[in-house]
C-alpha positions in Angstrom: -72.7 -81.3 -173.9 -69.1 -82.3 -173.9 -67.2 -84.7 -171.7 -65.8 -81.9 -169.5 -69.2 -80.6 -168.8 -70.4 -84.1 -167.8 -67.4 -84.5 -165.5 -68.1 -81.2 -163.9 -71.7 -82.2 -163.3 -70.7 -85.5 -161.8 -68.2 -83.7 -159.6 -70.8 -81.2 -158.6 -73.3 -83.9 -157.8 -70.7 -85.8 -155.8 -69.9 -82.6 -153.9 -73.6 -81.9 -153.3 -74.2 -85.4 -152.1 -71.2 -85.2 -149.8 -72.4 -81.9 -148.4 -75.9 -83.3 -147.9 -74.5 -86.4 -146.2 -72.3 -84.2 -143.9 -75.3 -82.1 -143.0 -77.5 -85.1 -142.1 -74.7 -86.6 -140.0 -74.2 -83.3 -138.2 -77.9 -83.0 -137.7 -78.2 -86.5 -136.3 -75.3 -85.8 -134.1 -76.9 -82.6 -132.9 -80.2 -84.4 -132.4 -78.4 -87.2 -130.5 -76.5 -84.8 -128.3 -79.7 -82.9 -127.7 -81.5 -86.1 -126.7 -78.7 -87.0 -124.4 -78.8 -83.5 -122.9 -82.5 -83.8 -122.5 -82.2 -87.2 -120.9 -79.5 -85.9 -118.6 -81.6 -82.8 -117.8 -84.6 -85.0 -117.1 -82.5 -87.2 -114.9 -81.3 -84.1 -113.0 -84.9 -83.0 -112.8 -86.0 -86.4 -111.5 -83.2 -86.3 -108.9 -84.1 -82.8 -107.9 -87.7 -83.8 -107.7 -86.8 -86.8 -105.6 -84.6 -84.7 -103.3 -87.4 -82.1 -103.1 -89.9 -84.8 -102.2 -87.6 -86.2 -99.6 -86.9 -82.7 -98.2 -90.7 -82.1 -98.1 -91.3 -85.4 -96.2 -88.5 -84.5 -93.8 -90.0 -81.1 -93.3 -93.4 -82.6 -92.7 -91.9 -85.1 -90.3 -90.0 -82.3 -88.5 -93.2 -80.2 -88.4 -95.2 -83.2 -87.1 -92.5 -83.9 -84.5 -92.5 -80.2 -83.6 -96.2 -80.4 -83.0 -95.8 -83.5 -80.9 -93.0 -81.9 -79.0 -95.0 -78.7 -78.4 -97.9 -80.8 -77.2 -95.6 -82.9 -75.0 -94.0 -79.8 -73.6 -97.4 -78.4 -72.9 -98.5 -81.6 -71.1 -95.3 -81.6 -69.1 -95.8 -78.0 -68.1 -99.4 -78.8 -67.1 -98.3 -81.9 -65.2 -95.6 -79.8 -63.4 -98.1 -77.2 -62.5 -100.5 -79.8 -61.2 -97.7 -81.4 -59.2 -96.7 -78.0 -57.8 -100.3 -77.4 -56.8 -100.5 -80.8 -55.2 -97.3 -80.3 -53.3 -98.5 -76.9 -52.0 -101.8 -78.5 -50.9 -99.9 -81.3 -49.1 -97.5 -78.9 -47.5 -100.5 -76.9 -46.2 -102.1 -80.1 -44.9 -98.8 -81.0 -43.2 -98.6 -77.5 -41.7 -102.2 -77.8 -40.5 -101.5 -81.2 -39.0 -98.5 -79.8 -37.2 -100.5 -77.0 -35.8 -103.3 -79.4 -34.8 -100.8 -81.6 -33.0 -99.4 -78.6 -31.1 -103.0 -77.7 -30.1 -104.5 -81.1 -29.5 -101.7 -82.7 -27.5 -102.1 -80.4 -24.5 -105.9 -80.8 -24.7 -105.5 -84.6 -24.7 -103.1 -84.5 -21.8 -105.5 -82.3 -19.9 -108.4 -84.7 -20.7 -106.3 -87.6 -19.3 -105.5 -85.7 -16.1 -109.2 -84.9 -15.6 -110.2 -88.5 -16.2 -107.6 -89.7 -13.7 -109.1 -87.3 -11.1 -112.6 -88.3 -11.9 -111.8 -92.0 -11.5 -110.1 -91.4 -8.1 -113.0 -89.4 -6.9 -115.7 -91.7 -8.3 -117.3 -94.5 -6.5 -114.6 -97.2 -6.0 -115.7 -100.0 -8.3 -112.8 -101.7 -10.2 -110.8 -98.7 -9.0 -107.3 -100.2 -9.2 -108.1 -101.5 -12.7 -109.5 -98.2 -13.9 -106.7 -96.1 -12.4 -104.1 -98.4 -14.0 -105.9 -97.9 -17.3 -105.7 -94.2 -17.1 -102.0 -94.3 -16.1 -101.3 -96.6 -19.1 -103.2 -94.1 -21.3 -101.0 -91.2 -20.1 -97.9 -93.3 -20.9 -99.2 -93.8 -24.4 -99.8 -90.1 -24.8 -96.2 -89.4 -23.8 -94.9 -91.9 -26.3 -93.3 -89.9 -29.2 -93.3 -92.9 -31.6 -97.0 -93.4 -31.3 -99.0 -91.6 -34.1 -101.4 -88.9 -33.0 -104.5 -90.7 -34.4 -103.6 -93.8 -32.3 -103.3 -91.6 -29.2 -106.6 -90.0 -29.9 -108.2 -93.4 -30.4 -106.9 -94.8 -27.1 -108.1 -91.7 -25.3 -111.6 -92.1 -26.7 -111.7 -95.8 -25.9 -110.9 -95.1 -22.2 -113.6 -92.3 -22.1 -116.1 -94.7 -23.8 -115.4 -97.4 -21.2 -116.0 -94.9 -18.4 -119.1 -93.6 -20.1 -120.5 -97.1 -20.4 -120.2 -97.7 -16.7 -122.8 -95.0 -16.1 -125.4 -96.9 -18.1 -124.9 -100.4 -16.8 -125.6 -102.6 -13.8 -123.2 -105.3 -12.6 -122.3 -107.5 -9.7 -119.0 -109.1 -9.0 -117.0 -110.7 -6.2 -113.9 -109.3 -4.7 -112.1 -108.8 -1.4 -112.6 -105.6 0.7 -110.7 -104.3 3.6 -113.0 -103.2 6.4 -111.5 -102.0 9.7 -108.3 -103.9 9.0 -110.1 -107.1 8.0 -110.2 -108.5 4.5 -113.8 -109.6 3.7 -114.9 -111.7 0.7 -117.9 -109.7 -0.6 -120.2 -109.4 -3.6 -120.4 -105.9 -5.0 -123.5 -104.4 -6.6 -123.1 -101.4 -8.8 -126.0 -99.5 -10.3 -124.5 -97.1 -12.9 -122.7 -94.5 -10.9 -125.8 -93.8 -8.8 -125.3 -96.5 -6.1 -122.7 -99.0 -4.9 -123.3 -101.7 -2.4 -121.6 -104.8 -1.0 -122.9 -107.9 0.8 -120.8 -110.4 2.6 -121.0 -113.9 1.2 -122.7 -115.2 4.3 -125.4 -112.6 3.7 -125.1 -111.2 7.2 -123.7 -107.8 6.5 -124.6 -105.3 3.8 -123.4 -101.7 3.2 -123.6 -98.9 0.7 -120.9 -96.5 -0.4 -121.3 -92.9 0.8 -119.3 -90.9 -1.7 -119.6 -87.7 0.4 -117.8 -89.2 3.4 -115.8 -91.7 1.2 -116.8 -94.5 3.6 -119.0 -97.6 3.7 -122.2 -97.2 5.7 -123.8 -100.3 7.1 -127.4 -101.0 6.1 -130.1 -102.3 8.4 -130.7 -106.0 8.1 -134.1 -105.4 6.5 -132.3 -104.4 3.3 -130.2 -107.6 3.1 -132.9 -109.5 1.2 -133.3 -106.7 -1.3 -129.5 -106.4 -1.9 -129.3 -110.1 -2.5 -132.2 -110.0 -5.0 -130.7 -107.1 -6.8 -127.3 -108.9 -7.1 -129.1 -111.9 -8.7 -130.8 -109.5 -11.2 -127.5 -107.8 -12.0 -126.0 -111.3 -12.6 -128.8 -112.3 -14.9 -129.8 -115.0 -12.5 -133.4 -113.8 -12.3 -135.7 -111.6 -14.4 -135.5 -107.9 -13.9 -137.9 -106.5 -11.3 -138.5 -103.4 -9.2 -136.6 -103.4 -5.9 -136.5 -101.1 -2.9 -132.9 -100.1 -2.3 -131.4 -97.4 -0.1 -129.8 -94.5 -1.9 -127.9 -91.5 -0.8 -129.8 -88.3 -1.7 -127.5 -86.1 -3.9 -126.9 -82.5 -2.8 
């Protein structure tokens, strides 16, 4: 081998070495660029995955909120329906109350008028007090500011008082005008069956004749019985059977 051949071999070797070195560098550059691209791609994938996850969470939250909203809307509709039904019921009750008031007020006024007539025609015990009570009752019934239940209660109270008189016995002192003369007497009332008086000196006794609307004098023999009955009615002595004159009802 000559020198020229050796030089050519060396040159060829250098060229091959250079070519190999260039190929390796290029390969490394390609690999590096590929890795960078892969990293960038992975980063984009991660960002997209994160965005997707966020969007999924937002969607789930929206879906959950929608379910809550639908449930809330349903509850509101149900509540509104219940309130409408309650309002309808209340309105019907108000209408019924108004109708009741229209019907019951004339009836209550009629009852008060009948009670007034009854008191006037009844035996005259506590008559002024009782008549004033009925007049006051009628004034209450005409009072527009007084609620209907209060009017009804007052009416029942007066009727109850009158009803109780028919089941009680009492004696009390008062003045009585007889033939233009004012007498101090003691009255005896036995329910609504009989009504008597006796003067405080015990001389005169009489019973009320509701048919003639006058006092009829009693014979002196009944004076003792009237006095004993007055003491029984006043709880001064024990109850006992007594013989008292009574008007026979028709």
